[in-house]
PDB file of N, CA, C and O in Angstrom:
ATOM      1  N   MET A   1     -11.082  66.438   6.214  1.00  0.00           N
ATOM      2  CA  MET A   1     -11.590  65.413   5.862  1.00  0.00           C
ATOM      3  C   MET A   1     -12.606  65.725   4.699  1.00  0.00           C
ATOM      4  O   MET A   1     -12.749  64.987   3.724  1.00  0.00           O
ATOM      5  N   ARG A   2     -13.330  66.957   4.920  1.00  0.00           N
ATOM      6  CA  ARG A   2     -14.397  67.306   4.002  1.00  0.00           C
ATOM      7  C   ARG A   2     -13.855  67.800   2.855  1.00  0.00           C
ATOM      8  O   ARG A   2     -14.415  67.587   1.779  1.00  0.00           O
ATOM      9  N   LYS A   3     -12.582  68.596   2.945  1.00  0.00           N
ATOM     10  CA  LYS A   3     -12.337  69.047   1.654  1.00  0.00           C
ATOM     11  C   LYS A   3     -11.562  67.921   0.600  1.00  0.00           C
ATOM     12  O   LYS A   3     -11.389  68.049  -0.612  1.00  0.00           O
ATOM     13  N   PHE A   4     -11.173  66.819   1.456  1.00  0.00           N
ATOM     14  CA  PHE A   4     -10.833  65.702   0.785  1.00  0.00           C
ATOM     15  C   PHE A   4     -12.049  65.112  -0.041  1.00  0.00           C
ATOM     16  O   PHE A   4     -11.990  64.920  -1.255  1.00  0.00           O
ATOM     17  N   MET A   5     -13.051  64.870   0.671  1.00  0.00           N
ATOM     18  CA  MET A   5     -14.268  64.217  -0.029  1.00  0.00           C
ATOM     19  C   MET A   5     -14.790  64.969  -1.169  1.00  0.00           C
ATOM     20  O   MET A   5     -15.192  64.419  -2.194  1.00  0.00           O
ATOM     21  N   VAL A   6     -14.778  66.552  -0.931  1.00  0.00           N
ATOM     22  CA  VAL A   6     -15.087  67.353  -1.949  1.00  0.00           C
ATOM     23  C   VAL A   6     -14.316  67.169  -3.241  1.00  0.00           C
ATOM     24  O   VAL A   6     -14.838  67.055  -4.350  1.00  0.00           O
ATOM     25  N   PHE A   7     -12.927  67.152  -2.960  1.00  0.00           N
ATOM     26  CA  PHE A   7     -11.995  66.987  -4.225  1.00  0.00           C
ATOM     27  C   PHE A   7     -12.313  65.489  -4.751  1.00  0.00           C
ATOM     28  O   PHE A   7     -12.394  65.262  -5.958  1.00  0.00           O
ATOM     29  N   LEU A   8     -12.451  64.695  -3.983  1.00  0.00           N
ATOM     30  CA  LEU A   8     -12.744  63.216  -4.519  1.00  0.00           C
ATOM     31  C   LEU A   8     -13.831  63.163  -5.628  1.00  0.00           C
ATOM     32  O   LEU A   8     -13.757  62.702  -6.767  1.00  0.00           O
ATOM     33  N   ALA A   9     -15.048  63.870  -4.860  1.00  0.00           N
ATOM     34  CA  ALA A   9     -16.178  63.921  -5.821  1.00  0.00           C
ATOM     35  C   ALA A   9     -16.168  64.672  -7.002  1.00  0.00           C
ATOM     36  O   ALA A   9     -16.821  64.368  -8.000  1.00  0.00           O
ATOM     37  N   GLY A  10     -15.384  65.717  -6.898  1.00  0.00           N
ATOM     38  CA  GLY A  10     -15.018  66.498  -8.203  1.00  0.00           C
ATOM     39  C   GLY A  10     -14.256  65.888  -9.196  1.00  0.00           C
ATOM     40  O   GLY A  10     -14.424  66.031 -10.407  1.00  0.00           O
ATOM     41  N   LEU A  11     -13.234  65.059  -8.530  1.00  0.00           N
ATOM     42  CA  LEU A  11     -12.371  64.227  -9.502  1.00  0.00           C
ATOM     43  C   LEU A  11     -13.359  62.989 -10.159  1.00  0.00           C
ATOM     44  O   LEU A  11     -13.215  62.630 -11.328  1.00  0.00           O
ATOM     45  N   VAL A  12     -14.125  62.537  -9.473  1.00  0.00           N
ATOM     46  CA  VAL A  12     -15.096  61.312 -10.009  1.00  0.00           C
ATOM     47  C   VAL A  12     -15.888  61.957 -11.219  1.00  0.00           C
ATOM     48  O   VAL A  12     -15.924  61.463 -12.346  1.00  0.00           O
ATOM     49  N   VAL A  13     -16.552  63.189 -10.814  1.00  0.00           N
ATOM     50  CA  VAL A  13     -17.406  63.655 -11.669  1.00  0.00           C
ATOM     51  C   VAL A  13     -16.540  64.298 -12.941  1.00  0.00           C
ATOM     52  O   VAL A  13     -17.101  64.279 -14.037  1.00  0.00           O
ATOM     53  N   GLY A  14     -15.511  64.734 -12.873  1.00  0.00           N
ATOM     54  CA  GLY A  14     -14.709  65.112 -14.007  1.00  0.00           C
ATOM     55  C   GLY A  14     -14.161  63.877 -14.802  1.00  0.00           C
ATOM     56  O   GLY A  14     -13.961  63.974 -16.013  1.00  0.00           O
ATOM     57  N   LEU A  15     -13.939  62.805 -14.168  1.00  0.00           N
ATOM     58  CA  LEU A  15     -13.321  61.709 -14.974  1.00  0.00           C
ATOM     59  C   LEU A  15     -14.676  61.201 -15.646  1.00  0.00           C
ATOM     60  O   LEU A  15     -14.543  60.936 -16.841  1.00  0.00           O
ATOM     61  N   TRP A  16     -15.839  61.029 -15.166  1.00  0.00           N
ATOM     62  CA  TRP A  16     -17.076  60.438 -15.834  1.00  0.00           C
ATOM     63  C   TRP A  16     -17.245  61.349 -17.058  1.00  0.00           C
ATOM     64  O   TRP A  16     -17.289  60.916 -18.209  1.00  0.00           O
ATOM     65  N   THR A  17     -17.345  62.766 -16.691  1.00  0.00           N
ATOM     66  CA  THR A  17     -17.685  63.643 -17.826  1.00  0.00           C
ATOM     67  C   THR A  17     -16.807  63.620 -18.969  1.00  0.00           C
ATOM     68  O   THR A  17     -17.256  63.700 -20.112  1.00  0.00           O
ATOM     69  N   GLY A  18     -15.494  63.507 -18.702  1.00  0.00           N
ATOM     70  CA  GLY A  18     -14.604  63.442 -19.721  1.00  0.00           C
ATOM     71  C   GLY A  18     -14.612  62.020 -20.661  1.00  0.00           C
ATOM     72  O   GLY A  18     -14.383  61.888 -21.863  1.00  0.00           O
ATOM     73  N   GLY A  19     -14.955  61.054 -19.671  1.00  0.00           N
ATOM     74  CA  GLY A  19     -15.093  59.698 -20.649  1.00  0.00           C
ATOM     75  C   GLY A  19     -16.221  59.831 -21.403  1.00  0.00           C
ATOM     76  O   GLY A  19     -16.134  59.539 -22.595  1.00  0.00           O
ATOM     77  N   VAL A  20     -17.217  60.193 -20.981  1.00  0.00           N
ATOM     78  CA  VAL A  20     -18.648  60.326 -21.877  1.00  0.00           C
ATOM     79  C   VAL A  20     -18.326  61.320 -22.988  1.00  0.00           C
ATOM     80  O   VAL A  20     -18.634  60.969 -24.128  1.00  0.00           O
ATOM     81  N   LEU A  21     -17.827  62.354 -22.841  1.00  0.00           N
ATOM     82  CA  LEU A  21     -17.410  63.374 -23.920  1.00  0.00           C
ATOM     83  C   LEU A  21     -16.540  62.702 -24.894  1.00  0.00           C
ATOM     84  O   LEU A  21     -16.831  62.713 -26.090  1.00  0.00           O
ATOM     85  N   ALA A  22     -15.422  62.081 -24.419  1.00  0.00           N
ATOM     86  CA  ALA A  22     -14.581  61.332 -25.262  1.00  0.00           C
ATOM     87  C   ALA A  22     -15.227  60.324 -26.253  1.00  0.00           C
ATOM     88  O   ALA A  22     -14.941  60.305 -27.451  1.00  0.00           O
ATOM     89  N   MET A  23     -16.127  59.481 -25.658  1.00  0.00           N
ATOM     90  CA  MET A  23     -16.909  58.418 -26.342  1.00  0.00           C
ATOM     91  C   MET A  23     -17.795  59.060 -27.250  1.00  0.00           C
ATOM     92  O   MET A  23     -17.907  58.466 -28.323  1.00  0.00           O
ATOM     93  N   LEU A  24     -18.597  60.332 -27.097  1.00  0.00           N
ATOM     94  CA  LEU A  24     -19.304  60.931 -27.941  1.00  0.00           C
ATOM     95  C   LEU A  24     -18.742  61.611 -29.002  1.00  0.00           C
ATOM     96  O   LEU A  24     -19.378  61.731 -30.050  1.00  0.00           O
ATOM     97  N   PHE A  25     -17.395  62.172 -28.844  1.00  0.00           N
ATOM     98  CA  PHE A  25     -16.707  62.852 -29.904  1.00  0.00           C
ATOM     99  C   PHE A  25     -15.591  62.167 -30.496  1.00  0.00           C
ATOM    100  O   PHE A  25     -14.838  62.827 -31.211  1.00  0.00           O
ATOM    101  N   ALA A  26     -15.318  60.667 -30.267  1.00  0.00           N
ATOM    102  CA  ALA A  26     -14.363  60.009 -30.769  1.00  0.00           C
ATOM    103  C   ALA A  26     -14.821  59.924 -32.159  1.00  0.00           C
ATOM    104  O   ALA A  26     -16.009  59.767 -32.442  1.00  0.00           O
ATOM    105  N   PRO A  27     -13.659  60.050 -33.235  1.00  0.00           N
ATOM    106  CA  PRO A  27     -13.718  60.027 -34.748  1.00  0.00           C
ATOM    107  C   PRO A  27     -13.807  58.434 -35.062  1.00  0.00           C
ATOM    108  O   PRO A  27     -14.117  58.139 -36.216  1.00  0.00           O
ATOM    109  N   GLN A  28     -13.596  57.521 -34.262  1.00  0.00           N
ATOM    110  CA  GLN A  28     -13.714  56.216 -34.838  1.00  0.00           C
ATOM    111  C   GLN A  28     -14.238  55.147 -33.587  1.00  0.00           C
ATOM    112  O   GLN A  28     -14.014  55.409 -32.405  1.00  0.00           O
ATOM    113  N   SER A  29     -14.849  54.109 -33.954  1.00  0.00           N
ATOM    114  CA  SER A  29     -15.274  53.254 -32.883  1.00  0.00           C
ATOM    115  C   SER A  29     -14.064  52.562 -32.009  1.00  0.00           C
ATOM    116  O   SER A  29     -12.863  52.519 -32.278  1.00  0.00           O
ATOM    117  N   GLY A  30     -14.749  52.053 -30.912  1.00  0.00           N
ATOM    118  CA  GLY A  30     -13.588  51.534 -30.075  1.00  0.00           C
ATOM    119  C   GLY A  30     -12.874  50.359 -30.830  1.00  0.00           C
ATOM    120  O   GLY A  30     -11.658  50.226 -30.684  1.00  0.00           O
ATOM    121  N   ALA A  31     -13.482  49.622 -31.518  1.00  0.00           N
ATOM    122  CA  ALA A  31     -12.672  48.585 -32.203  1.00  0.00           C
ATOM    123  C   ALA A  31     -11.595  49.027 -33.024  1.00  0.00           C
ATOM    124  O   ALA A  31     -10.455  48.586 -32.875  1.00  0.00           O
ATOM    125  N   VAL A  32     -11.910  49.912 -33.919  1.00  0.00           N
ATOM    126  CA  VAL A  32     -10.762  50.899 -35.011  1.00  0.00           C
ATOM    127  C   VAL A  32      -9.894  51.371 -34.216  1.00  0.00           C
ATOM    128  O   VAL A  32      -8.698  51.240 -34.475  1.00  0.00           O
ATOM    129  N   LEU A  33     -10.364  52.072 -32.985  1.00  0.00           N
ATOM    130  CA  LEU A  33      -9.208  52.803 -32.272  1.00  0.00           C
ATOM    131  C   LEU A  33      -8.257  51.773 -31.529  1.00  0.00           C
ATOM    132  O   LEU A  33      -7.098  52.089 -31.259  1.00  0.00           O
ATOM    133  N   GLN A  34      -8.740  50.629 -31.231  1.00  0.00           N
ATOM    134  CA  GLN A  34      -7.993  49.668 -30.306  1.00  0.00           C
ATOM    135  C   GLN A  34      -7.049  49.091 -31.311  1.00  0.00           C
ATOM    136  O   GLN A  34      -5.938  48.736 -30.920  1.00  0.00           O
ATOM    137  N   GLN A  35      -7.401  48.955 -32.645  1.00  0.00           N
ATOM    138  CA  GLN A  35      -6.538  48.352 -33.654  1.00  0.00           C
ATOM    139  C   GLN A  35      -5.505  49.276 -34.117  1.00  0.00           C
ATOM    140  O   GLN A  35      -4.403  48.829 -34.437  1.00  0.00           O
ATOM    141  N   ARG A  36      -5.800  50.703 -34.189  1.00  0.00           N
ATOM    142  CA  ARG A  36      -4.734  51.606 -34.356  1.00  0.00           C
ATOM    143  C   ARG A  36      -3.807  51.784 -33.440  1.00  0.00           C
ATOM    144  O   ARG A  36      -2.633  51.976 -33.759  1.00  0.00           O
ATOM    145  N   ILE A  37      -4.223  51.741 -32.172  1.00  0.00           N
ATOM    146  CA  ILE A  37      -3.205  51.614 -31.062  1.00  0.00           C
ATOM    147  C   ILE A  37      -2.542  50.549 -30.927  1.00  0.00           C
ATOM    148  O   ILE A  37      -1.397  50.640 -30.482  1.00  0.00           O
ATOM    149  N   ARG A  38      -2.946  49.596 -31.187  1.00  0.00           N
ATOM    150  CA  ARG A  38      -2.137  48.161 -31.387  1.00  0.00           C
ATOM    151  C   ARG A  38      -1.067  48.171 -32.304  1.00  0.00           C
ATOM    152  O   ARG A  38       0.072  47.822 -31.995  1.00  0.00           O
ATOM    153  N   GLU A  39      -1.467  48.640 -33.651  1.00  0.00           N
ATOM    154  CA  GLU A  39      -0.582  48.637 -34.639  1.00  0.00           C
ATOM    155  C   GLU A  39       0.573  49.703 -34.363  1.00  0.00           C
ATOM    156  O   GLU A  39       1.734  49.428 -34.665  1.00  0.00           O
ATOM    157  N   GLY A  40       0.267  50.800 -33.841  1.00  0.00           N
ATOM    158  CA  GLY A  40       1.176  51.860 -33.390  1.00  0.00           C
ATOM    159  C   GLY A  40       2.248  51.340 -32.401  1.00  0.00           C
ATOM    160  O   GLY A  40       3.432  51.668 -32.468  1.00  0.00           O
ATOM    161  N   ILE A  41       1.766  50.563 -31.545  1.00  0.00           N
ATOM    162  CA  ILE A  41       2.634  49.821 -30.467  1.00  0.00           C
ATOM    163  C   ILE A  41       3.591  48.786 -31.048  1.00  0.00           C
ATOM    164  O   ILE A  41       4.758  48.699 -30.665  1.00  0.00           O
ATOM    165  N   GLU A  42       3.069  48.018 -31.970  1.00  0.00           N
ATOM    166  CA  GLU A  42       3.634  47.174 -32.794  1.00  0.00           C
ATOM    167  C   GLU A  42       4.683  47.685 -33.592  1.00  0.00           C
ATOM    168  O   GLU A  42       5.713  47.026 -33.731  1.00  0.00           O
ATOM    169  N   ARG A  43       4.537  48.776 -34.127  1.00  0.00           N
ATOM    170  CA  ARG A  43       5.481  49.255 -34.972  1.00  0.00           C
ATOM    171  C   ARG A  43       6.600  49.930 -34.235  1.00  0.00           C
ATOM    172  O   ARG A  43       7.762  49.902 -34.640  1.00  0.00           O
ATOM    173  N   LEU A  44       6.138  50.654 -32.928  1.00  0.00           N
ATOM    174  CA  LEU A  44       7.206  51.089 -32.045  1.00  0.00           C
ATOM    175  C   LEU A  44       8.319  50.114 -31.549  1.00  0.00           C
ATOM    176  O   LEU A  44       9.510  50.419 -31.501  1.00  0.00           O
ATOM    177  N   ILE A  45       7.744  48.779 -31.147  1.00  0.00           N
ATOM    178  CA  ILE A  45       8.443  47.877 -30.812  1.00  0.00           C
ATOM    179  C   ILE A  45       9.416  47.322 -31.745  1.00  0.00           C
ATOM    180  O   ILE A  45      10.566  47.025 -31.424  1.00  0.00           O
ATOM    181  N   GLU A  46       8.873  47.180 -33.021  1.00  0.00           N
ATOM    182  CA  GLU A  46       9.862  46.916 -34.212  1.00  0.00           C
ATOM    183  C   GLU A  46      10.895  47.653 -34.332  1.00  0.00           C
ATOM    184  O   GLU A  46      12.018  47.174 -34.491  1.00  0.00           O
ATOM    185  N   GLU A  47      10.630  49.035 -34.264  1.00  0.00           N
ATOM    186  CA  GLU A  47      11.597  50.041 -34.525  1.00  0.00           C
ATOM    187  C   GLU A  47      12.644  49.922 -33.347  1.00  0.00           C
ATOM    188  O   GLU A  47      13.849  50.008 -33.583  1.00  0.00           O
ATOM    189  N   GLY A  48      12.131  49.713 -32.021  1.00  0.00           N
ATOM    190  CA  GLY A  48      12.964  49.762 -31.134  1.00  0.00           C
ATOM    191  C   GLY A  48      14.036  48.374 -31.269  1.00  0.00           C
ATOM    192  O   GLY A  48      15.256  48.407 -31.110  1.00  0.00           O
ATOM    193  N   LYS A  49      13.359  47.398 -31.544  1.00  0.00           N
ATOM    194  CA  LYS A  49      14.192  46.279 -31.604  1.00  0.00           C
ATOM    195  C   LYS A  49      15.382  46.555 -32.686  1.00  0.00           C
ATOM    196  O   LYS A  49      16.569  46.404 -32.400  1.00  0.00           O
ATOM    197  N   SER A  50      14.928  46.966 -33.930  1.00  0.00           N
ATOM    198  CA  SER A  50      16.015  47.065 -34.959  1.00  0.00           C
ATOM    199  C   SER A  50      17.017  48.262 -34.514  1.00  0.00           C
ATOM    200  O   SER A  50      18.186  48.158 -34.886  1.00  0.00           O
ATOM    201  N   ALA A  51      16.725  49.141 -33.914  1.00  0.00           N
ATOM    202  CA  ALA A  51      17.720  50.370 -33.445  1.00  0.00           C
ATOM    203  C   ALA A  51      18.604  49.430 -32.344  1.00  0.00           C
ATOM    204  O   ALA A  51      19.829  49.542 -32.372  1.00  0.00           O
ATOM    205  N   ALA A  52      17.986  48.524 -31.394  1.00  0.00           N
ATOM    206  CA  ALA A  52      18.790  48.030 -30.281  1.00  0.00           C
ATOM    207  C   ALA A  52      19.838  46.939 -31.253  1.00  0.00           C
ATOM    208  O   ALA A  52      21.001  46.741 -30.902  1.00  0.00           O
ATOM    209  N   GLU A  53      19.400  46.456 -32.173  1.00  0.00           N
ATOM    210  CA  GLU A  53      20.243  45.548 -32.885  1.00  0.00           C
ATOM    211  C   GLU A  53      21.347  46.346 -33.646  1.00  0.00           C
ATOM    212  O   GLU A  53      22.520  45.984 -33.552  1.00  0.00           O
ATOM    213  N   ALA A  54      21.033  47.301 -34.312  1.00  0.00           N
ATOM    214  CA  ALA A  54      22.042  48.145 -34.836  1.00  0.00           C
ATOM    215  C   ALA A  54      23.146  48.641 -33.900  1.00  0.00           C
ATOM    216  O   ALA A  54      24.337  48.736 -34.197  1.00  0.00           O
ATOM    217  N   ARG A  55      22.603  48.930 -32.775  1.00  0.00           N
ATOM    218  CA  ARG A  55      23.479  49.528 -31.615  1.00  0.00           C
ATOM    219  C   ARG A  55      24.423  48.325 -31.138  1.00  0.00           C
ATOM    220  O   ARG A  55      25.598  48.473 -30.802  1.00  0.00           O
ATOM    221  N   ARG A  56      23.693  47.048 -31.161  1.00  0.00           N
ATOM    222  CA  ARG A  56      24.550  46.020 -30.735  1.00  0.00           C
ATOM    223  C   ARG A  56      25.723  45.711 -31.625  1.00  0.00           C
ATOM    224  O   ARG A  56      26.886  45.466 -31.303  1.00  0.00           O
ATOM    225  N   GLN A  57      25.230  45.768 -32.682  1.00  0.00           N
ATOM    226  CA  GLN A  57      26.363  45.330 -33.736  1.00  0.00           C
ATOM    227  C   GLN A  57      27.523  46.417 -33.771  1.00  0.00           C
ATOM    228  O   GLN A  57      28.693  46.069 -33.932  1.00  0.00           O
ATOM    229  N   GLU A  58      27.160  47.722 -33.616  1.00  0.00           N
ATOM    230  CA  GLU A  58      28.085  48.694 -33.622  1.00  0.00           C
ATOM    231  C   GLU A  58      29.157  48.544 -32.246  1.00  0.00           C
ATOM    232  O   GLU A  58      30.347  48.857 -32.212  1.00  0.00           O
ATOM    233  N   LEU A  59      28.407  48.023 -31.263  1.00  0.00           N
ATOM    234  CA  LEU A  59      29.201  47.902 -29.998  1.00  0.00           C
ATOM    235  C   LEU A  59      30.204  46.549 -30.004  1.00  0.00           C
ATOM    236  O   LEU A  59      31.202  46.476 -29.287  1.00  0.00           O
ATOM    237  N   GLU A  60      29.804  45.565 -30.869  1.00  0.00           N
ATOM    238  CA  GLU A  60      30.453  44.455 -31.073  1.00  0.00           C
ATOM    239  C   GLU A  60      31.726  44.705 -31.834  1.00  0.00           C
ATOM    240  O   GLU A  60      32.774  44.177 -31.462  1.00  0.00           O
ATOM    241  N   GLU A  61      31.669  45.556 -32.970  1.00  0.00           N
ATOM    242  CA  GLU A  61      32.425  46.085 -33.779  1.00  0.00           C
ATOM    243  C   GLU A  61      33.621  46.899 -32.969  1.00  0.00           C
ATOM    244  O   GLU A  61      34.786  46.833 -33.362  1.00  0.00           O
ATOM    245  N   GLN A  62      33.270  47.603 -31.909  1.00  0.00           N
ATOM    246  CA  GLN A  62      34.121  48.418 -31.192  1.00  0.00           C
ATOM    247  C   GLN A  62      34.748  47.495 -30.298  1.00  0.00           C
ATOM    248  O   GLN A  62      35.960  47.626 -30.126  1.00  0.00           O
ATOM    249  N   LEU A  63      34.210  46.692 -29.769  1.00  0.00           N
ATOM    250  CA  LEU A  63      34.795  45.622 -28.869  1.00  0.00           C
ATOM    251  C   LEU A  63      35.992  44.656 -29.584  1.00  0.00           C
ATOM    252  O   LEU A  63      37.048  44.337 -29.038  1.00  0.00           O
ATOM    253  N   GLU A  64      35.594  44.310 -30.816  1.00  0.00           N
ATOM    254  CA  GLU A  64      36.594  43.621 -31.590  1.00  0.00           C
ATOM    255  C   GLU A  64      37.776  44.427 -32.072  1.00  0.00           C
ATOM    256  O   GLU A  64      38.813  43.833 -32.371  1.00  0.00           O
ATOM    257  N   SER A  65      37.683  45.851 -32.176  1.00  0.00           N
ATOM    258  CA  SER A  65      38.797  46.753 -32.473  1.00  0.00           C
ATOM    259  C   SER A  65      39.464  46.987 -31.120  1.00  0.00           C
ATOM    260  O   SER A  65      40.677  47.195 -31.141  1.00  0.00           O
ATOM    261  N   PHE A  66      38.872  46.980 -30.023  1.00  0.00           N
ATOM    262  CA  PHE A  66      39.534  47.093 -28.703  1.00  0.00           C
ATOM    263  C   PHE A  66      40.367  45.816 -28.207  1.00  0.00           C
ATOM    264  O   PHE A  66      41.270  45.797 -27.371  1.00  0.00           O
ATOM    265  N   LYS A  67      39.875  44.854 -28.874  1.00  0.00           N
ATOM    266  CA  LYS A  67      40.584  43.540 -28.560  1.00  0.00           C
ATOM    267  C   LYS A  67      41.771  43.320 -29.328  1.00  0.00           C
ATOM    268  O   LYS A  67      42.717  42.641 -28.929  1.00  0.00           O
ATOM    269  N   GLN A  68      41.708  43.921 -30.471  1.00  0.00           N
ATOM    270  CA  GLN A  68      42.927  43.893 -31.432  1.00  0.00           C
ATOM    271  C   GLN A  68      43.862  44.999 -31.304  1.00  0.00           C
ATOM    272  O   GLN A  68      44.799  45.081 -32.098  1.00  0.00           O
ATOM    273  N   GLY A  69      43.702  45.835 -30.404  1.00  0.00           N
ATOM    274  CA  GLY A  69      44.443  46.782 -30.231  1.00  0.00           C
ATOM    275  C   GLY A  69      44.354  48.120 -30.978  1.00  0.00           C
ATOM    276  O   GLY A  69      45.115  49.063 -30.762  1.00  0.00           O
ATOM    277  N   ARG A  70      43.401  48.118 -31.838  1.00  0.00           N
ATOM    278  CA  ARG A  70      43.093  49.144 -32.815  1.00  0.00           C
ATOM    279  C   ARG A  70      42.403  50.397 -32.085  1.00  0.00           C
ATOM    280  O   ARG A  70      41.727  50.197 -31.075  1.00  0.00           O
ATOM    281  N   PRO A  71      42.570  51.633 -32.579  1.00  0.00           N
ATOM    282  CA  PRO A  71      41.761  52.717 -31.927  1.00  0.00           C
ATOM    283  C   PRO A  71      40.350  52.612 -32.048  1.00  0.00           C
ATOM    284  O   PRO A  71      39.842  52.309 -33.128  1.00  0.00           O
ATOM    285  N   ILE A  72      39.665  52.839 -31.017  1.00  0.00           N
ATOM    286  CA  ILE A  72      38.198  52.897 -31.183  1.00  0.00           C
ATOM    287  C   ILE A  72      37.798  54.118 -31.675  1.00  0.00           C
ATOM    288  O   ILE A  72      38.315  55.143 -31.231  1.00  0.00           O
ATOM    289  N   VAL A  73      36.912  54.159 -32.571  1.00  0.00           N
ATOM    290  CA  VAL A  73      36.264  55.474 -33.423  1.00  0.00           C
ATOM    291  C   VAL A  73      34.888  55.549 -32.875  1.00  0.00           C
ATOM    292  O   VAL A  73      34.025  54.793 -33.319  1.00  0.00           O
ATOM    293  N   LEU A  74      34.580  56.544 -31.791  1.00  0.00           N
ATOM    294  CA  LEU A  74      33.414  56.700 -31.599  1.00  0.00           C
ATOM    295  C   LEU A  74      32.652  57.835 -32.391  1.00  0.00           C
ATOM    296  O   LEU A  74      33.138  58.961 -32.502  1.00  0.00           O
ATOM    297  N   GLN A  75      31.431  57.482 -32.938  1.00  0.00           N
ATOM    298  CA  GLN A  75      30.437  58.307 -33.670  1.00  0.00           C
ATOM    299  C   GLN A  75      29.857  59.464 -32.828  1.00  0.00           C
ATOM    300  O   GLN A  75      29.151  59.268 -31.839  1.00  0.00           O
ATOM    301  N   ALA A  76      30.200  60.676 -33.287  1.00  0.00           N
ATOM    302  CA  ALA A  76      29.249  61.760 -32.632  1.00  0.00           C
ATOM    303  C   ALA A  76      27.814  61.473 -33.073  1.00  0.00           C
ATOM    304  O   ALA A  76      27.419  60.845 -34.055  1.00  0.00           O
ATOM    305  N   GLY A  77      27.117  62.104 -32.081  1.00  0.00           N
ATOM    306  CA  GLY A  77      25.619  62.170 -32.396  1.00  0.00           C
ATOM    307  C   GLY A  77      25.195  63.003 -33.199  1.00  0.00           C
ATOM    308  O   GLY A  77      25.970  63.911 -33.500  1.00  0.00           O
ATOM    309  N   GLU A  78      23.949  62.983 -33.761  1.00  0.00           N
ATOM    310  CA  GLU A  78      23.605  63.890 -34.892  1.00  0.00           C
ATOM    311  C   GLU A  78      23.514  65.073 -34.059  1.00  0.00           C
ATOM    312  O   GLU A  78      23.307  65.042 -32.846  1.00  0.00           O
ATOM    313  N   PRO A  79      23.711  66.338 -34.907  1.00  0.00           N
ATOM    314  CA  PRO A  79      23.730  67.703 -34.467  1.00  0.00           C
ATOM    315  C   PRO A  79      22.221  68.009 -34.133  1.00  0.00           C
ATOM    316  O   PRO A  79      21.382  67.624 -34.948  1.00  0.00           O
ATOM    317  N   GLN A  80      21.836  68.632 -33.066  1.00  0.00           N
ATOM    318  CA  GLN A  80      20.488  68.907 -32.642  1.00  0.00           C
ATOM    319  C   GLN A  80      20.031  70.341 -33.397  1.00  0.00           C
ATOM    320  O   GLN A  80      20.782  71.311 -33.487  1.00  0.00           O
ATOM    321  N   ALA A  81      18.682  70.292 -33.912  1.00  0.00           N
ATOM    322  CA  ALA A  81      18.202  71.466 -34.588  1.00  0.00           C
ATOM    323  C   ALA A  81      18.013  72.382 -33.504  1.00  0.00           C
ATOM    324  O   ALA A  81      17.711  71.878 -32.423  1.00  0.00           O
ATOM    325  N   ASP A  82      18.117  73.499 -33.566  1.00  0.00           N
ATOM    326  CA  ASP A  82      17.718  74.868 -32.660  1.00  0.00           C
ATOM    327  C   ASP A  82      16.641  75.311 -33.206  1.00  0.00           C
ATOM    328  O   ASP A  82      16.093  76.320 -32.763  1.00  0.00           O
TER     329      ASP A  82
END
């Protein structure tokens, strides 16, 4: 139990120290940083929505081809860079 308490105390002190240092050395104020994070998240959400819509259209086209008895052409993924 003593080892756990020492670990917990070290964790709390480390978190507190890290938080203080992050606030002291942050390049922007909290409001500016929050706004940048918010804009980044909104941009990611929009990109995800547009990618999902493009994929949905592709799948609908493949479904229509399948219903009409035409062969389905699957697109290969982009080659990975080594």
